[in-house]
C-alpha positions in Angstrom: -17.7 129.6 44.3 -14.1 129.1 43.1 -11.9 126.2 44.2 -8.8 126.8 46.4 -6.0 124.4 45.9 -2.6 123.9 47.7 0.9 124.2 46.2 3.5 121.8 47.6 6.8 123.5 47.0 9.2 120.5 46.8 12.4 122.5 47.1 11.8 123.0 50.9 10.3 119.7 52.1 11.4 116.1 52.2 9.4 113.7 50.1 7.4 112.2 53.0 6.6 115.6 54.3 5.3 116.6 50.9 2.8 113.8 51.0 1.8 114.5 54.6 1.2 118.1 53.8 -1.1 117.2 50.9 -3.1 115.1 53.3 -3.2 117.9 55.8 -4.2 120.5 53.2 -7.1 118.3 52.1 -8.2 117.9 55.7 -8.0 121.7 56.1 -10.4 122.3 53.2 -8.0 122.8 50.2 -9.3 121.3 47.0 -6.5 119.8 44.9 -2.7 119.7 45.0 -0.2 121.3 42.6 3.3 119.9 43.2 6.3 121.8 41.9 8.6 120.1 39.3 12.2 121.0 39.9 15.6 119.4 39.4 17.3 121.9 41.7 16.0 124.2 44.5 15.8 127.9 43.9 18.2 128.5 46.8 20.8 126.2 48.4 19.3 126.9 51.8 16.0 125.4 50.7 17.8 122.1 50.3 15.5 119.7 48.4 14.4 118.7 44.9 12.7 115.3 44.8 11.2 113.8 41.6 7.7 115.2 41.1 6.2 112.0 39.6 7.2 109.9 42.6 5.6 112.5 44.9 2.4 112.6 42.9 2.1 108.8 42.9 2.5 108.7 46.6 0.2 111.5 47.6 -2.5 110.3 45.3 -2.8 107.2 47.4 -3.5 109.2 50.5 -5.8 111.9 49.2 -9.1 112.2 47.3 -8.9 115.4 45.4 -7.2 116.0 42.1 -3.4 116.6 41.6 -0.8 117.4 39.1 2.7 118.7 38.5 3.3 122.5 38.6 4.7 122.8 36.1 6.2 120.0 34.0 8.5 121.0 31.2 8.4 118.9 28.1 11.5 118.6 25.9 14.6 119.3 28.0 15.0 116.8 30.8 12.0 114.8 29.6 10.8 114.1 26.1 7.1 115.0 25.6 6.2 111.3 24.9 7.8 110.2 28.2 5.9 113.0 30.0 2.6 111.9 28.4 3.3 108.3 29.5 3.8 109.3 33.1 0.7 111.5 33.0 -1.5 108.8 31.4 -0.4 106.2 33.9 -1.3 108.4 36.9 -4.6 109.1 35.3 -5.3 105.4 34.8 -4.4 104.7 38.4 -6.6 107.6 39.7 -9.5 108.1 37.2 -10.7 111.7 37.0 -8.2 113.0 39.4 -5.0 113.9 37.5 -4.3 117.0 35.4 -1.1 117.9 33.5 0.2 121.5 33.6 3.2 122.3 31.3 5.4 125.4 30.8 8.3 126.6 28.8 10.7 126.0 31.7 13.6 127.7 33.3 17.3 127.0 33.0 17.6 126.3 36.7 16.1 122.8 36.3 16.1 122.2 32.5 19.6 123.0 31.4 21.1 120.3 33.6 21.2 117.7 30.7 23.5 120.0 28.8 23.2 121.3 25.3 22.0 124.7 24.0 19.6 126.6 26.2 17.3 128.4 23.8 16.0 132.0 24.0 12.5 132.6 25.3 10.7 132.7 21.9 12.1 129.3 20.9 11.3 127.8 24.4 7.7 128.9 23.9 7.6 127.4 20.4 9.0 124.2 21.8 6.3 124.2 24.5 3.4 124.4 22.0 4.9 121.8 19.7 5.2 119.6 22.7 1.5 120.3 23.7 0.5 119.2 20.1 2.6 116.0 20.4 1.2 115.1 23.8 -2.5 115.8 22.8 -2.0 113.8 19.5 -0.5 110.9 21.4 -3.3 111.0 24.0 -6.0 111.0 21.3 -4.5 108.3 19.1 -3.7 106.0 22.1 -7.2 106.4 23.5 -8.5 105.3 20.1 -6.2 102.3 20.0 -4.1 103.7 17.2 -0.4 104.4 16.6 0.7 107.9 15.8 3.8 109.5 14.3 5.0 113.1 14.8 7.6 115.0 13.0 8.1 118.6 14.2 10.7 121.2 14.2 11.9 120.3 17.7 10.5 116.8 18.4 10.2 113.5 16.6 8.1 110.5 17.5 8.2 107.2 15.7 5.0 105.3 15.1 3.8 104.2 18.5 1.1 104.6 21.1 0.6 104.7 24.9 -0.5 101.2 25.8 -1.7 102.1 29.2 -4.4 104.7 29.0 -7.2 106.0 31.3 -10.8 106.1 30.2 -10.6 109.9 30.1 -7.3 111.5 29.1 -5.8 114.2 31.4 -6.4 117.8 30.6 -3.3 119.6 29.4 -3.1 123.2 30.8 -0.4 125.7 29.7 1.2 127.6 32.6 2.3 131.2 31.7 2.4 134.7 32.9 2.4 136.3 29.5 -0.6 137.5 27.5 0.8 136.3 24.1 1.5 132.8 25.4 -1.9 132.8 27.1 -3.6 133.5 23.8 -1.8 130.6 22.1 -2.8 128.5 25.1 -6.4 129.3 24.4 -6.1 128.0 20.9 -4.0 124.9 21.7 -4.5 123.7 25.3 -7.3 122.5 27.5 -6.9 125.2 30.0 -4.7 128.0 31.6 -2.6 128.2 34.7 -1.5 131.8 35.3 1.8 131.9 37.1 3.5 134.8 38.8 1.1 137.4 37.6 0.2 140.5 39.6 -3.5 141.4 39.7 -3.5 143.8 36.7 -1.6 141.4 34.5 -3.8 138.5 35.5 -6.8 140.3 34.0 -5.0 140.7 30.7 -3.7 137.0 30.7 -7.2 135.5 31.3 -8.7 137.8 28.6 -6.1 136.8 26.0 -6.6 133.1 26.8 -10.4 133.6 26.2 -9.7 135.4 22.9 -7.5 132.6 21.7 -10.1 130.0 22.6 -12.8 131.8 20.8 -10.7 132.2 17.7 -10.7 128.4 17.2 -14.4 127.9 18.1 -14.0 126.8 21.7 -16.2 128.0 24.5 -13.9 129.8 27.1 -16.4 129.2 29.8 -15.9 125.5 29.5 -12.1 125.6 29.9 -10.4 125.7 33.3 -8.7 129.0 34.2 -6.5 128.6 37.2 -3.9 130.9 38.9 -0.9 130.1 41.0 -0.7 132.7 43.8 2.3 133.3 46.1 1.6 134.5 49.6 3.6 134.9 52.8 1.6 134.2 55.9 3.1 133.8 59.4 1.9 134.5 62.9 3.3 138.1 62.9 3.8 140.6 60.0 7.5 140.7 60.9 7.8 136.9 60.6 5.9 136.9 57.3 8.3 139.5 55.8 11.4 137.7 57.1 10.4 134.4 55.6 9.7 136.0 52.3 13.2 137.5 52.3 14.8 134.2 53.3 12.8 131.7 51.2 11.4 133.7 48.3 13.8 136.6 47.4 13.1 135.7 43.7 9.7 137.3 44.2 11.5 140.7 44.4 13.6 140.2 41.3 12.0 142.4 38.6 13.6 140.6 35.7 13.0 137.4 33.8 14.5 134.4 35.7 14.4 131.9 32.9 18.1 132.0 32.2 19.4 131.6 35.8 21.2 128.3 36.0 22.4 127.7 39.5 21.0 128.0 43.1 24.3 129.5 44.1 24.0 132.2 41.5 20.5 133.0 42.6 21.7 133.1 46.2 24.3 135.7 45.3 21.6 137.9 43.6 19.3 137.4 46.6 21.8 139.1 48.9 20.9 142.4 47.1 17.2 142.1 48.0 15.8 144.5 50.6 12.5 144.3 52.4 11.1 147.3 50.4 11.8 145.3 47.2 9.0 142.9 48.1 6.4 145.6 48.4 3.5 144.9 46.1 5.0 141.6 44.8 2.9 139.3 47.0 0.7 139.6 50.0 2.8 139.6 53.2 0.7 139.6 56.3 -0.3 137.7 59.5 -3.9 138.9 58.9 -6.0 136.1 57.2 -8.4 138.7 55.9 -5.6 140.2 53.8 -5.0 136.9 52.1 -8.7 136.1 51.8 -9.2 139.4 50.0 -6.3 138.8 47.6 -7.6 135.4 46.7 -11.1 136.8 46.2 -9.8 139.4 43.8 -8.5 136.7 41.4 -11.7 134.8 41.7 -13.6 138.0 40.8 -11.5 138.3 37.7 -13.0 135.1 36.4 -10.4 132.5 37.5 -12.2 129.4 38.7 -9.4 128.1 40.8 -6.6 129.6 42.9 -3.6 127.4 44.0 -2.0 129.0 47.0 1.7 128.8 47.7 2.9 130.0 51.1 6.5 130.8 50.6 7.8 130.0 54.2 8.5 126.8 56.0 5.6 127.0 58.4 3.5 124.7 56.3 1.3 123.0 58.9 0.6 126.3 60.7 -0.3 127.9 57.4 -2.7 125.1 56.4 -4.4 125.2 59.8 -4.8 129.0 59.8 -6.1 129.2 56.2 -8.4 126.2 56.9 -10.0 128.0 59.9 -9.9 131.7 58.9 -9.6 132.0 55.0 -11.2 129.1 53.2 -14.6 129.2 54.9 -15.3 132.7 53.8 -14.4 132.2 50.1 
């Protein structure tokens, strides 16, 4: 049986509510929490963007299951070494409960420190160089050794992380692309498929497994997770309306990595019509529709699905899924 986790979307909740929702999700039967890492909300109307590491530290004290950022971006706002230190400290505080997911990032949250915003191929190369740095730093620090790193994008002087957990966090690469997934199979500890429709999700997990096999790893031993967007409300009409209001980016059929401003995205969102969301995510009041969609991804071989309900009806969503969806998965 696959595990079903909960996505806390921090751009639409206050910090304390984010913690309370993680507690409620666990009580409802969700297993694990993925907390979005943003510097700005996707839309001005969403209104929030707290620091993800503060949220993770707080919710970890009130829950029992595992948790991590979804997804941290090394090398723009935060140097990979600083990201590794934050992750290692949380893992030391909560042994066996913390994971680290990383991605190439989007300009919305990562360009804010200024400087050149690279094209997608360079962002992906930076991601994998950062993964290498983080994993080397984890390994050396766990062994009580200093490490140096000199790459094309990142430098690290001779140092170590002085606070380390007994078991280092797993580093999963988040992506929706098959080429990046294959590289993740070679370099990372696991996969988080993000924003992938069902057909593409099959290709992404296959490419990840191929990459793992190429370097002698057993794909069956590696976590393969998927981040799934849904829109549930008490009526179909309300589910569609909240998707239009809170998740119009789901209808945008172009890469969003270069969009820099919530106000800019808001302007584009005004062009979105209800029919544009067709087939982009399950939109329904019927729990069975959502259960079937989650099951499809589990049947592809993903061993965990993190569910993100795009609306603001967080407590009602958790209660409904806890009663009518999770028990049948």
